[in-house]
C-alpha positions in Angstrom: 130.0 155.1 111.4 126.9 153.6 109.9 126.7 150.7 107.7 123.9 150.2 105.2 122.4 147.7 107.4 122.6 149.9 110.0 120.3 152.7 108.2 116.5 152.8 107.9 115.3 152.2 104.3 113.3 154.0 102.6 110.8 152.1 100.7 108.7 154.5 98.7 109.4 158.1 97.4 106.2 159.5 99.4 108.6 158.2 102.5 111.7 160.3 101.3 109.1 163.5 100.3 107.9 163.6 103.8 111.5 163.7 105.0 112.3 166.3 102.8 110.1 168.2 104.1 110.9 167.9 107.7 114.5 168.1 107.2 116.5 170.7 105.7 120.1 170.3 104.2 119.0 166.8 102.8 121.2 165.1 100.1 121.4 162.0 98.1 124.7 160.7 97.2 125.5 157.1 95.4 127.8 155.1 96.4 128.9 151.5 98.2 127.4 153.9 101.5 128.9 154.9 104.3 130.9 152.8 105.7 132.9 152.8 102.8 132.9 156.9 102.0 133.0 158.2 105.9 136.7 156.5 106.2 137.9 159.1 104.0 134.9 161.6 104.0 135.9 162.9 100.7 135.0 162.3 96.9 138.3 161.9 94.1 137.2 163.5 90.5 136.9 160.9 88.2 138.7 163.1 85.0 141.7 164.1 87.0 142.0 162.0 90.5 142.2 165.3 92.5 141.1 164.9 96.1 137.9 167.2 96.5 137.2 169.1 100.1 134.0 166.6 100.8 131.6 164.0 99.7 130.0 164.7 96.1 126.1 164.2 96.4 123.0 166.0 95.0 121.1 168.2 97.4 117.0 167.3 97.7 116.1 170.4 99.2 113.1 172.2 97.3 114.2 175.7 95.9 111.7 178.5 96.5 110.7 178.6 93.0 108.9 174.9 93.0 106.4 177.0 94.4 103.4 174.8 96.0 104.0 171.4 93.2 104.6 168.3 94.8 107.5 167.9 96.9 107.0 163.8 95.5 107.9 165.0 91.3 110.9 167.4 93.0 112.2 164.8 94.8 111.5 161.8 91.8 113.4 164.3 89.3 116.2 164.7 92.0 116.7 160.9 91.7 116.4 160.1 88.2 118.6 162.6 86.9 121.7 160.3 88.5 119.6 156.3 88.5 122.5 155.6 86.0 125.2 155.8 88.9 124.4 152.0 89.9 125.6 151.1 86.4 128.4 153.5 85.5 130.1 152.9 89.1 129.9 149.1 89.1 128.4 146.7 91.6 127.1 147.2 95.2 126.6 151.2 94.5 123.1 152.3 95.5 121.5 155.7 96.9 121.5 156.8 100.6 120.6 159.9 102.1 122.5 162.3 104.3 122.9 165.5 106.0 126.0 167.4 106.1 127.5 171.0 105.8 128.5 172.2 101.9 131.7 172.8 101.9 132.3 173.9 98.2 131.6 172.7 95.2 133.1 169.8 92.4 134.1 170.3 89.4 130.4 169.0 88.0 128.8 172.0 90.1 128.0 169.6 92.2 127.7 170.2 96.3 130.9 168.5 98.7 129.5 167.9 101.9 131.9 167.5 104.8 130.2 166.8 108.4 128.1 164.0 107.4 125.5 162.4 109.3 123.9 159.0 107.5 120.1 159.1 108.0 118.7 156.9 105.5 119.2 153.9 102.6 116.7 153.8 99.6 114.9 150.8 98.3 115.4 149.8 94.5 111.3 150.5 94.6 112.1 153.9 96.0 114.2 154.6 91.8 111.4 152.5 90.4 108.5 154.6 91.3 110.5 158.3 90.6 111.4 156.5 87.1 107.8 156.1 86.8 106.9 159.6 88.2 109.3 161.5 86.1 107.8 159.2 82.6 104.3 159.9 83.8 105.1 164.0 83.1 104.6 166.0 80.5 107.5 166.3 78.4 110.2 164.0 78.1 113.4 163.9 80.3 116.3 161.9 80.7 118.8 161.0 83.5 122.1 163.1 83.4 124.6 160.9 81.8 127.6 161.7 79.6 128.1 159.9 76.5 130.7 157.0 76.2 133.2 157.6 73.6 
């Protein structure tokens, strides 16, 4: 089991894009880290409290339809889409990259991943760089945040 301090730190979007190009089957997870997650190795549906069959994570693999567009933009969007989670989930939540086996899908159609192998954690500067990359795109975009009631 890895702790956050044991994991290599990716400090730039270019580093993460290079990792995504070299390794298939990477996911990003926003949580309090591998040490907290791997003890139970399952996520819980926030709405119902149901225990799910793996850790909720988001795929980083580039889809074929992306063609030869910049991998950095792909990765930036994948990070930006969930960049609101540290604010919503509370202190100590950060993004980390893992490899694993997709077992099923969660209620938001997110992959549930088992046999998790932590790969790295992402420095906050990487998330800032992802935001800047998304902001430079021609069309407006926002993170996948559900409005509060």
